C-alpha positions as a Markdown table, in Angstrom:
| # | Residue | x | y | z |
|---|---|---|---|---|
| 1 | Met | -66.3 | 21.1 | 20.1 |
| 2 | Leu | -68.9 | 23.1 | 19.5 |
| 3 | Ile | -72.4 | 22.7 | 21.0 |
| 4 | His | -75.3 | 23.8 | 19.7 |
| 5 | Cys | -78.7 | 24.3 | 22.1 |
| 6 | Leu | -81.9 | 24.8 | 20.2 |
| 7 | Thr | -84.9 | 25.5 | 22.5 |
| 8 | Leu | -88.8 | 25.8 | 20.9 |
| 9 | Lys | -92.3 | 26.2 | 22.0 |
| 10 | Phe | -94.7 | 25.0 | 19.9 |
| 11 | Lys | -98.1 | 26.8 | 18.5 |
| 12 | Glu | -100.6 | 25.7 | 20.4 |
| 13 | Ser | -102.5 | 23.8 | 17.1 |
| 14 | Ala | -98.7 | 21.8 | 16.9 |
| 15 | Ser | -100.2 | 18.2 | 16.9 |
| 16 | Asp | -98.3 | 14.9 | 18.2 |
| 17 | Ile | -97.8 | 13.7 | 14.7 |
| 18 | Glu | -96.2 | 16.8 | 13.8 |
| 19 | Ile | -93.7 | 16.6 | 16.5 |
| 20 | Glu | -93.5 | 13.3 | 15.8 |
| 21 | Glu | -92.5 | 13.8 | 12.3 |
| 22 | Met | -90.0 | 16.6 | 13.9 |
| 23 | Arg | -88.5 | 13.4 | 16.1 |
| 24 | Ala | -87.7 | 11.4 | 13.2 |
| 25 | Ala | -86.3 | 14.1 | 11.3 |
| 26 | Leu | -83.6 | 15.2 | 13.8 |
| 27 | Ala | -83.3 | 11.4 | 14.8 |
| 28 | Ala | -82.1 | 10.6 | 11.0 |
| 29 | Leu | -79.9 | 13.9 | 10.9 |
| 30 | Pro | -76.8 | 12.2 | 11.9 |
| 31 | Ser | -77.0 | 9.5 | 9.0 |
| 32 | His | -76.8 | 12.5 | 6.4 |
| 33 | Phe | -73.6 | 13.7 | 7.4 |
| 34 | Asp | -69.8 | 12.6 | 6.5 |
| 35 | Phe | -68.7 | 14.0 | 9.7 |
| 36 | Pro | -69.5 | 12.8 | 13.3 |
| 37 | Ile | -72.7 | 15.1 | 15.2 |
| 38 | Arg | -74.3 | 13.5 | 18.5 |
| 39 | Thr | -78.0 | 14.8 | 18.6 |
| 40 | Arg | -80.4 | 14.3 | 22.1 |
| 41 | Tyr | -83.8 | 16.1 | 22.1 |
| 42 | Gly | -86.9 | 15.6 | 24.1 |
| 43 | Arg | -90.2 | 17.1 | 25.0 |
| 44 | Asp | -89.8 | 19.2 | 28.4 |
| 45 | Leu | -91.0 | 17.9 | 31.6 |
| 46 | Gly | -93.2 | 20.3 | 32.5 |
| 47 | Glu | -91.4 | 21.2 | 35.6 |
| 48 | Arg | -92.0 | 25.1 | 35.2 |
| 49 | Ala | -94.2 | 27.0 | 33.4 |
| 50 | Thr | -91.9 | 29.4 | 31.6 |
| 51 | Asn | -90.1 | 26.3 | 30.0 |
| 52 | Ala | -89.7 | 25.9 | 26.4 |
| 53 | Asp | -91.7 | 23.0 | 24.9 |
| 54 | Tyr | -88.8 | 21.0 | 23.4 |
| 55 | Ala | -85.5 | 21.2 | 23.1 |
| 56 | Val | -82.5 | 20.3 | 21.1 |
| 57 | Val | -78.8 | 19.8 | 22.1 |
| 58 | Thr | -76.2 | 19.1 | 19.1 |
| 59 | Glu | -72.5 | 18.2 | 19.6 |
| 60 | Phe | -70.2 | 18.5 | 16.4 |
| 61 | Glu | -66.3 | 18.4 | 16.3 |
| 62 | Asn | -65.4 | 22.0 | 15.3 |
| 63 | Pro | -67.3 | 25.4 | 13.7 |
| 64 | Asp | -66.7 | 24.5 | 10.0 |
| 65 | Asp | -69.2 | 20.8 | 10.8 |
| 66 | Phe | -71.6 | 23.4 | 12.5 |
| 67 | Asp | -72.0 | 25.5 | 9.2 |
| 68 | Thr | -72.1 | 22.8 | 6.9 |
| 69 | Tyr | -74.8 | 21.2 | 9.1 |
| 70 | Leu | -76.7 | 24.6 | 9.1 |
| 71 | Lys | -76.5 | 24.5 | 5.4 |
| 72 | His | -77.2 | 20.8 | 4.7 |
| 73 | Pro | -80.9 | 19.7 | 2.9 |
| 74 | Ala | -81.7 | 17.0 | 5.9 |
| 75 | His | -81.0 | 19.9 | 8.4 |
| 76 | Leu | -83.6 | 22.3 | 6.2 |
| 77 | Ala | -86.0 | 20.0 | 5.8 |
| 78 | Val | -86.7 | 19.1 | 9.7 |
| 79 | Pro | -90.3 | 20.3 | 10.0 |
| 80 | Arg | -90.9 | 23.8 | 11.6 |
| 81 | Asp | -94.1 | 25.0 | 10.6 |
| 82 | His | -95.7 | 23.7 | 14.1 |
| 83 | Val | -93.2 | 25.8 | 15.7 |
| 84 | Asp | -93.8 | 29.6 | 17.4 |
| 85 | Thr | -90.5 | 30.3 | 18.2 |
| 86 | Met | -87.2 | 29.0 | 18.4 |
| 87 | His | -83.8 | 30.3 | 20.2 |
| 88 | Ser | -80.5 | 29.2 | 19.8 |
| 89 | Val | -76.9 | 29.4 | 21.3 |
| 90 | Gln | -73.6 | 27.7 | 20.3 |
| 91 | Phe | -70.4 | 27.9 | 22.8 |
| 92 | Leu | -67.4 | 25.9 | 22.5 |
| 93 | Phe | -66.3 | 23.6 | 24.9 |
| 94 | Asp | -63.0 | 21.6 | 25.5 |
| 95 | Ser | -63.7 | 18.1 | 26.6 |
């Protein structure tokens, strides 16, 4: 299994509506693929000042599915204009 973790910092100008549009696009992503993906996402709870604002964790059965996901129009269409910075990491996990 390949795990893709993404953290986001929003621009100060990011509105709740823009963040909700991103959440809705993330929620719709699994329906666009003919292979299983599991995506979880949400706003930071604000426990630490240095935390990112939002996180996305997506599980793929293999690296090829992840590569397909990265290039897919539905993934590329997720709104990002309100994002200031993004950091990601991918790792393999034997379940």
